[in-house]
N, C-alpha and C positions, 0 to 999 in steps of 0.2 A: 455465505456470510456477507454482511454489508462491508463495503470498502473501508469506511471510516473505522469500523471495529477491527478489521484485518490489519490496517496500518498501525493501530495501537497495539494489538496482540503481537505483531512482528517486531515491535519497538522501532520501526522506522520513524514514527512520530510519537512523541511522549504521551499526549493526551488526545482523547477521542474528539473533544471539542475543537482542538487545533486541526486535527485531520479533517473534520467536517468543514471548517472554514477554508482550508486549502482546496478542498474539492469544489466548494461554492465559488471560489475565486478563479477556478479554471487552471490551477497549478498541478492537477493530477490527470493523467490520461491513461486509458487502458486500451491496448491493442491499436494504438494510433489515433484514438478519438477521445475528446474530453468527456469525462463522466462525472456524475453526481455521487454524493456520499452513499446513496442507497444502491449503487451498482453491486450486483451479486458477483463476488470474486470466485473464480474457479481455478483449479490447478492448470498451469499452462498459460495463463494470462501474462502478458508483458505490461508492466506498469512503469510509467515515467513520471517522476516527481521533480518539480522545479522549486529549488530553494535559492532565491536570488539569482546569482550567476551560475550556481551549481545545478547540474541535472543528474539525477540518479535514476538508472534504468534497472529494473529487477524483474526476474521471472518467478511467478508464484509456483512453489513446489508443493505446498500443503496448506490446507485450511483447517485450523484447529481452534476450538472454543477456549480451551484452557491450555496455556503454554507457560512453562517455566522460563526464567531469564536465560538459562543456559541453552535452551532449545529454540529460542525465538529466531536466531540467525539461520536455523535449518528450515524455516518456512519459505525462504526465498534464496535465489542466487543472483548475484550482480551480472548484468549483461553489458558488454561494451558496444 
């Protein structure tokens, strides 16, 4: 699944266009390297998102096309 779509489905970013812009601006990295919105997300990937001063680091647990709001947080776990 594309990175921008995964970010939207996991509800880390509200809209896919915003996720796409974040990737293009270099604010999203996967496994330690900057990636584009078309990056293919796989379980086990470690994603780092930069929102201003805040950095969120998550590990991908699952990749699902259709996810309910209650299950979205189960797609990843926060890493310190």
